[in-house]
C-alpha positions in Angstrom: 100.2 96.6 108.9 99.4 96.0 112.5 99.7 92.2 112.0 103.0 92.7 110.0 104.6 94.7 112.8 103.1 93.1 115.9 105.7 91.5 118.2 108.7 93.1 116.5 111.2 95.4 118.1 110.8 99.1 117.3 113.9 99.0 115.1 112.4 96.3 112.8 108.9 97.7 112.4 109.8 100.0 109.6 111.4 97.1 107.6 108.3 94.9 108.2 106.0 97.7 107.0 108.1 98.3 103.9 108.2 94.6 103.0 104.4 94.3 103.4 103.7 97.4 101.4 106.1 96.4 98.6 104.4 93.0 98.4 101.0 94.7 97.9 102.4 97.0 95.3 104.1 94.3 93.3 100.9 92.2 93.4 98.8 95.0 92.1 101.3 96.0 89.4 101.7 92.4 88.1 98.2 91.0 89.0 96.0 93.4 87.0 97.8 93.0 83.6 98.3 89.2 84.1 94.7 88.6 85.0 93.5 90.9 82.2 95.6 88.9 79.7 94.2 85.6 81.0 90.6 86.9 80.9 90.9 88.3 77.3 92.7 85.2 76.0 89.4 83.3 76.3 86.8 83.5 73.6 83.9 84.4 75.9 83.9 87.2 78.4 82.4 85.2 81.3 84.6 82.2 80.6 87.7 84.5 80.6 86.7 85.9 84.0 86.2 82.4 85.4 89.6 81.4 84.0 91.3 84.5 85.5 89.7 83.8 88.9 90.9 80.2 88.8 94.4 81.2 87.8 94.4 83.8 90.6 93.2 81.3 93.1 96.0 78.8 92.1 98.6 81.6 92.5 97.3 82.5 96.0 97.3 78.8 97.0 100.8 78.3 95.8 101.9 81.4 97.7 100.2 80.1 100.8 101.9 76.7 100.5 105.3 78.4 100.0 104.8 80.7 103.0 103.8 77.7 105.1 106.9 75.7 104.1 109.2 78.6 104.8 107.6 79.7 108.0 107.7 76.1 109.3 111.5 76.0 108.9 112.0 79.2 110.9 
């Protein structure tokens, strides 16, 4: 949270903390069931885990690209 609120005026630090916390909560709420579904869809346990990790990595990469595009415009 220190990084999310650094450099912001006092009046905006609460908003930044709330947005960062909400993002974490949404990721946990959606991430666990989605990754579990991906892992169990595969016929072997180890293959399912590898597939779930690959899907998770692609989602994180897409998020990083989107963040980079939107932050570059600001």
